[in-house]
N, C-alpha and C positions, 0 to 999 in steps of 0.2 A: 382952554377949550380942547376937548379930546379929539384926536384924529379919527376920521371916519374910515373904517376898513372897507376895502372894495376887492372884488375879484375880477381878474382879467378874463374875459370870455374870448376864447379863440375858436375860429371856424375849424381849425385843424389842430387838435390836441397834441401836445408834445409828450414824449416819453424819455426817461433817462436811458441812455444807450451809449455804451462805451465801445468804440471801434477806432481803428487807425484811419486817419484821413490824410490823403496825399493830394495837395492842391497844385495845379499847374496853371500859372498865369499865361496870358496871351503871348508874352515875350519869351516864354519857355522857362521862366524861373519856377523852381519847385519849392514848396513850403510844406513841411510835415506838421501834422497836428493830431489832435485827439478829439473825436466826436464825443460830445457830452449829452446831446439831446437829438431826437429825431421826430419828425412829423411827416405827414404825407406830402407836404409842400416845401419842406426845408429842414435845416439842421442848425445846431450850434456847435462851433468848433473852437477849441482852445489851441493856441499856437504861440511859439516864441517870437514870431515875426508878425507885425500888424499888416493887414491887407486893407487898403483904403475902401471906404464905403463906395458903392457903385462899380467896384471892380468885377468884371466878368471873369469866370474861371472854369476850369475843368476839375472835377472832384472825383477821386477814387476812394470809396469807402470799403474797408475790409474788416470783418469781425473775426477773422481766423478761419471761418468756415465758408463764408460767402463774400462775394465782391460785387460792387455796383459802381459803374462809372457814369457820370452825368455832368451836365453843365449847370452852372448857377451864377448868382450874383450876390455880393456882400451887401446886405441892407442895413446893418448896423454893426458897430464895434465898441467894445468896452475895454478900458485899460485894466491891467491886472493889479492896480493899486500898489504899484511899486515892486511887485514880484516878478516882473518881466514876462508875464503871460498875458496874451490878448485874446479876448473872447469875441467871436464874430458870428452874427446871424447870417445864414446863407439861404437865399430863396432859390429853390430848384427851378430851372427853366423847363421848357417843354420836354416831357419824357415820353419815350416809346413804351410799348407793351412790356418788354423785358425789364425795363427800369422800374415801371410801376409794380410789376410782379415782385421784384427783389425788395423794394421798399415795403410793399404790402406784406410780404412774408415776415420781415423783421417786425413790423408793427403788430402783426397778428400774434407773434410770439410774445411781444412785450405786453400786449393786452390780455394774454392768457387765452386767446381765442384763435388758434391757428386755423387758417383757411376760411375765416368768416368774412362777411361783407365789409368793405372798406368805406362805408358811408360816413359822412362827416360827424355823425353822432354815435358811431360804433364803439368808441373807446372811452374809458374813464381817463380823465386828465390827471397826470401825476404832478406836474408843476404848473402853477398859475402863471 
């Protein structure tokens, strides 16, 4: 029997986005990583150290030109399949206007629509 294909529909589309990620855990432990995807509500980070699901953290994202610091929580983790890299989905916690603006500016550039409305259907989805 053939497998049925399906598309994952997301309320907040993700975009490929490569930036440095500096994670600080509540106990002060620092973990460096690389952002691979960004949405208006979260991001996907690759790191050499796993961060357990449900861990709350402080995240600093820097793309070389702009920086944004915010709080988040790990909502899922993938093993790197033996390569020693762990991928983690991070949900952003409540953001202030400045944080929304920084994330919105990056997403606007990624969508090719700088300065446009950040409504949930504003962007084309890059990754399902």
